[in-house]
Each structure stands twice: as structure tokens, then as C-alpha cells.
TORDREN-91869 format. One record per atom (N, C-alpha, C, O): residue in one letter; x, z, y. Coordinates in steps of 0.05 Angstrom, whole numbers, padded with zeros to 5 digits, always signed. Atoms other than C-alpha are relative to their C-alpha. Layout:
N
aXZY ...
//
This chain:
97
m-00005-00017-00001 m-01467-00499-00325 m+00005+00019-00029 m-00004+00006-00048 n+00012-00015+00037 n-01465-00442-00399 n-00002+00020+00007 n+00005+00033+00026 k+00015-00025+00002 k-01493-00396-00411 k+00017+00022+00019 k+00011+00034+00040 f-00012-00026-00004 f-01427-00348-00413 f+00006-00001+00038 f-00003+00014+00055 q+00011-00001-00043 q-01410-00377-00329 q-00022+00018+00003 q-00017+00033+00022 e+00017-00003-00023 e-01471-00352-00312 e+00000+00036-00004 e+00003+00052+00015 l+00000-00015+00002 l-01475-00294-00347 l+00027+00019+00018 l+00017+00031+00038 i-00015-00003-00016 i-01408-00269-00315 i+00004-00004+00026 i+00023+00009+00034 n+00008-00007-00015 n-01426-00284-00252 n-00031+00004+00021 n-00043-00006+00040 s+00033-00016-00007 s-01488-00236-00250 s+00019+00020+00014 s+00044+00021+00014 d-00006-00008-00031 d-01486-00189-00188 d+00022+00036-00026 d+00045+00044-00026 k-00011-00010+00021 k-01480-00132-00252 k+00009+00000-00006 k+00013-00022-00017 p-00032+00007+00025 p-01419-00116-00291 p-00005-00007-00022 p-00022+00001-00037 v+00012+00005+00036 v-01413-00152-00355 v+00020+00013-00018 v+00043+00009-00009 l-00026-00010+00024 l-01367-00121-00408 l+00001-00020-00028 l-00016-00018-00047 v+00005+00014+00024 v-01347-00175-00459 v+00024+00012-00016 v+00036+00023+00003 d+00000+00003+00038 d-01314-00164-00527 d+00016-00009+00001 d+00033+00004+00014 f-00023+00013+00018 f-01267-00207-00554 f+00005+00004-00028 f+00029+00005-00029 f-00004-00001+00014 f-01265-00198-00616 f+00000-00014-00035 f-00016-00033-00036 a-00001+00010+00032 a-01257-00218-00697 a-00005+00011-00019 a+00005+00033-00023 e+00011-00010+00018 e-01293-00211-00756 e+00013+00017-00021 e+00004+00039-00030 w-00026-00021+00007 w-01226-00191-00793 w+00014+00020+00014 w+00034+00031+00007 c-00021-00023-00014 c-01204-00144-00742 c-00012+00024+00005 c-00029+00031+00022 g+00016-00041+00003 g-01217-00066-00762 g+00003+00011+00022 g-00014+00028+00028 p+00006-00038-00037 p-01203-00023-00687 p-00031-00032+00006 p-00055-00026+00006 c+00025+00006-00002 c-01252-00083-00676 c-00031+00002-00007 c-00047-00006+00009 k+00011-00017+00014 k-01301-00055-00721 k-00005+00020+00015 k-00029+00023+00022 m+00000-00023-00013 m-01284+00010-00683 m-00012+00006+00032 m-00019+00026+00044 m+00015-00005-00031 m-01308-00018-00610 m-00037+00007-00016 m-00049+00028-00010 a+00029+00001+00000 a-01383-00028-00640 a-00012+00026+00001 a-00036+00028+00006 p+00019-00035+00001 p-01399+00056-00645 p-00001-00005+00034 p-00020+00001+00049 i-00010-00025-00018 i-01364+00061-00583 i-00013-00017+00033 i-00013-00008+00056 l+00003+00019-00030 l-01390-00006-00533 l-00038+00008-00008 l-00051+00000+00011 k+00015+00000+00010 k-01459+00016-00572 k-00017+00039+00017 k-00037+00047+00026 e+00007-00026-00019 e-01460+00087-00541 e+00009-00008+00023 e-00012-00009+00035 v+00003+00006-00024 v-01435+00064-00478 v-00031-00019+00022 v-00037-00019+00046 k+00023+00017-00014 k-01501+00016-00465 k-00021+00014-00007 k-00044+00011-00001 n+00032-00021+00002 n-01539+00076-00493 n-00003+00016+00036 n-00018+00021+00055 k+00002-00017-00038 k-01511+00113-00431 k-00010-00013+00019 k-00032-00008+00031 m+00008+00012-00021 m-01510+00064-00384 m-00027-00010+00003 m-00040-00005+00023 g+00029+00036+00002 g-01572+00007-00397 g+00007-00002+00001 g+00028-00001-00012 d+00012+00019+00012 d-01598-00029-00367 d+00032-00008+00029 d+00038-00031+00035 a-00027+00004-00023 a-01529-00022-00307 a+00012-00024-00007 a+00017-00041+00010 v-00025+00009+00015 v-01486-00059-00354 v-00013-00017-00019 v-00033-00013-00033 t+00008+00020+00028 t-01489-00120-00398 t+00021-00002-00012 t+00042-00006+00000 i-00028-00005+00009 i-01443-00112-00457 i-00009-00033-00022 i-00026-00036-00039 v-00008+00026+00021 v-01434-00181-00495 v+00033-00007-00025 v+00056-00006-00016 k-00017-00002+00007 k-01388-00192-00551 k+00003-00041-00014 k-00015-00057-00021 v-00011+00034-00009 v-01347-00270-00555 v+00024+00008-00040 v+00046+00020-00042 d-00012+00009+00016 d-01324-00281-00627 d+00013-00013+00001 d+00001-00035+00003 v-00023+00014+00000 v-01247-00312-00626 v-00004-00026-00008 v-00006-00046+00006 d-00002+00003+00018 d-01249-00338-00680 d-00021-00030-00003 d-00018-00051-00016 k+00017+00019+00011 k-01320-00373-00669 k+00001-00007+00029 k-00021-00018+00034 n+00007+00010-00026 n-01308-00390-00587 n+00035+00004+00007 n+00044+00021+00022 p-00027+00000-00011 p-01229-00410-00585 p-00003+00000+00030 p+00003+00019+00044 d-00005-00001-00025 d-01241-00441-00518 d-00003+00022+00021 d+00005+00019+00044 a+00016-00021-00017 a-01268-00380-00488 a+00029+00011-00008 a+00049+00011+00007 a-00022-00021+00001 a-01217-00337-00523 a+00027-00017+00024 a+00039-00006+00043 r-00028+00013-00024 r-01162-00393-00484 r-00010+00007+00025 r+00007+00014+00041 q+00003+00003-00031 q-01191-00390-00424 q+00009+00025+00017 q+00016+00028+00040 f-00009-00019-00025 f-01178-00325-00408 f+00022+00016-00006 f+00030+00039-00002 n-00030-00015+00022 n-01119-00318-00450 n+00001+00024-00021 n+00018+00042-00022 i-00010-00024+00025 i-01128-00274-00510 i+00015-00003-00007 i+00019-00027-00013 q-00032-00006+00014 q-01066-00256-00535 q-00016+00014-00035 q-00016+00001-00057 g+00009-00016+00025 g-01103-00199-00592 g-00028+00009+00020 g-00038+00007+00042 v+00032+00004-00002 v-01169-00181-00607 v+00004+00036-00009 v+00025+00040-00022 p+00024-00013-00016 p-01205-00111-00596 p+00006-00019+00036 p+00007-00002+00054 t-00012-00001-00033 t-01186-00149-00519 t-00031+00004+00025 t-00047-00015+00027 l+00033-00002-00021 l-01253-00118-00459 l+00012-00013+00022 l+00036-00011+00027 m-00005-00002-00024 m-01259-00146-00395 m-00022+00011+00004 m-00040+00017-00011 v+00032+00007-00023 v-01311-00140-00344 v+00012-00007+00025 v+00033-00003+00037 f+00003+00022-00005 f-01337-00190-00307 f-00006+00012+00022 f+00000+00036+00021 q+00007+00000-00025 q-01362-00187-00234 q-00016-00022+00028 q-00006-00021+00051 k+00006+00015-00020 k-01403-00238-00190 k+00023-00020-00012 k+00035-00031+00007 g-00020+00020+00003 g-01350-00287-00229 g+00032+00014+00002 g+00050-00003-00001 e-00017-00006-00003 e-01296-00247-00222 e+00011+00026-00018 e-00003+00047-00020 v-00009-00028+00020 v-01251-00195-00272 v+00018+00023+00021 v+00034+00021+00040 k+00005-00021-00022 k-01253-00126-00246 k+00018+00022-00015 k+00023+00044-00005 w-00014-00024+00018 w-01210-00091-00310 w-00009-00024-00026 w-00028-00039-00032 r+00000+00011+00027 r-01179-00117-00377 r+00023+00018-00001 r+00042+00026+00012 q-00019+00000+00023 q-01158-00095-00441 q+00001+00003-00025 q-00019+00003-00039 s+00009+00013+00023 s-01134-00100-00500 s+00016+00038-00017 s+00032+00055-00010 g-00004-00017+00005 g-01142-00053-00559 g-00022+00020-00005 g-00042+00012+00006 v+00019-00012-00003 v-01187+00011-00578 v-00007+00010+00028 v+00011+00016+00043 v+00006-00011-00036 v-01221+00033-00509 v-00015+00012-00020 v-00022+00004-00042 q+00020-00036+00009 q-01262+00116-00515 q-00018-00010+00012 q-00010-00030+00023 a+00017+00009+00001 a-01329+00104-00497 a+00006+00006+00040 a+00003-00011+00058 r+00000-00002-00029 r-01314+00144-00425 r+00019-00017+00007 r+00010-00028+00027 q-00021+00014-00018 q-01254+00105-00403 q-00011-00026+00002 q+00003-00044+00012 i+00014+00036-00003 i-01306+00038-00407 i-00015+00022+00026 i-00011+00025+00050 e+00019-00011-00023 e-01360+00083-00377 e+00017+00005+00035 e+00007-00004+00056 h-00011+00005-00036 h-01314+00095-00307 h+00013-00021+00005 h+00026-00019+00025 v-00011+00035-00004 v-01288+00024-00307 v-00033-00011+00013 v-00038-00016+00036 l+00024+00008-00010 l-01362+00005-00305 l-00024+00012+00019 l-00045+00002+00027 s+00012-00007-00028 s-01386+00049-00255 s+00016+00002+00028 s+00006+00012+00048 s-00018-00005-00026 s-01324+00045-00203 s+00002-00032+00005 s+00021-00038+00019 v-00007+00020-00016 v-01335-00032-00194 v-00027-00006+00008 v-00031-00024+00024 
//
């Protein structure tokens, strides 16, 4: 099993940010994700996946646009949203999975 599969099979929620270096809105997500991590600490794992460097992962999860955020828990997709998402909304989603 690869590292990514192992990670998303975790009991605690894993927020995956599918992004690209050239994507303006993706750059806007960095401080938002930092804010979420600061607030939620070890209750959540946050992972960034560059779709250009990891095309297989992008294909596997049918990523059409970036940024796309997905929350996994125990290998299941609990939530998915494309575009810039505010910290408050992400925290709400992570608290309710």
C-alpha cells in the first residue's frame, strides 16, 4: 500500500489539497490551510498534492480543477469542494466528520 493510501485510511480526518504551482487561487489556500492547522492542531492531517507531479492521484480522484479540497477518513471521501474555501467552512466540515 502506498503512503497516500495509508494516510487517507487514518482514523482522524485527512484534508487533501489538490493544487498546482501555476494556480493563483491555490496560492490563496496556503494561509487558509495554515490557519485551519493552527486552530485544529493534531486533530487533523493536512496534505498538499501537486496535480502536475502526481497525475495518477489527480486521475484516481477525478480532479478536474484546482484547488480541489477533499476530506478523507478511514479511506472514505467525507467531503469535496473545488475553489477557494474559507477557513471557517473547512473547520466546520472537519469538526463534523
